[in-house]
C-alpha positions, 0 to 999 in steps of 0.5 A: 823871456818876456820882458816886454810883454805888451809893451809896444815899440818904435824903432827907426833906422830898423832896417839893418844893423843895430836898429834890425838886431834891436827889432829882433831881440825886442820881438823875442821878449814879447814886444809889438814892433812898428819898424820905421825906415827910408827905404821899405825893402829891409824892414818889409822882409825882417817884419815878415820874418819876425810874424812867421815867428810869432810876432807882432811886426808891422812895417812903415816907411818913413824919413825921419828928417820929415816930421810930418811923417814921424808923426804919422808913424807915431799916431799909427802906432798909437792907433794899431799897436794901442800906445807908444810904450818905447821909441828908439831913436836910432835912424843916423848917417855918418856922410859926408866924411871929409874936412870942413873946408872941403864938404858938401853944404847940402850933404853936411845939413842933410846929415843933421835933417837925419842925426839931430833933427831926426832926433828931436822929432821923434821927441817931439811926436812921441812925447805928447802921446807918452804924456797922455799915457803917463808913461813911456821910455825913449833911448837916443841912439848916442856915440862918443863922438859927442864928446870927442871930435874926430876928424873929418865926422864934424855932422856926426860930432856936431849932431851927436853931441846935441842929440845928447843935449836934446836927451838931457833937456826931454828927461828935464822936462818930462820926468814928472810924466811917468817918461824916462829918456835915454842915451845909449852909447854903443861904442863902435859896433861892426854895422854898414856905417864901420864899413863906410868909415873903413873906406875913407880912411880918415880918422883913427876908427877907420884904421880898426880892423872889423874885428875889433867892432863890437856885434849888433847883438850887443847894444840890442841887448842893452836896448832891451834891458834899458826899455824893460828897467827904464832904470830910474838913476840912469835917466836923463843920462848917457849909458855908455857900453864902454864902462865896466859897470855898466856893462856888468849891470845889463850882463854883457860880461 
């Protein structure tokens, strides 16, 4: 308990799934939270519940595809929470699922706006704040899809591959400023996204039983560890929860 006492944390896509579980785990460790999502309902309910439990938590609607909204959210965190110690770039969509020859170009582009540009927007808004502080941790939620093409997931695979390179670039440019940037690849996790994948019937991931996916508490625990420990030897890298050595180091096994 108390691993994140005194730390201000911003989480995108915090209304459900990994984002919501991470907010709960970090609140339990004493973090002050700004929860971001496009819709207000999930984050408002979560922030209210966390405050009732004694945490400091605030909800704010934010579309990560719009830089002005992300910048306003990070500036709000700086002003109300006293800084931005941690940013978790979690917001993502899986749609469109389908062959390249048949996908809607507008939907495909919207996925890139969220899954790739959303990560860039978070980095762009957070890094000047963290540089001024002289410290900070950013975790971009990655995926094995960054390295392995999957049928029907062209937008998701492409954006996760590009996000991985953004992590490496951010590390290279900011490692001398007290900032550590990581990518966390959680494996398949039991979220609403997996229900959408299951319903598509496309590629082997859709054939997995829901019980085969990790609970959302697993990546949440890993995120607490990354943000509390900020392990220097893993900065700029993809931290994969499929790696037994990593799992043992975090204490997941």
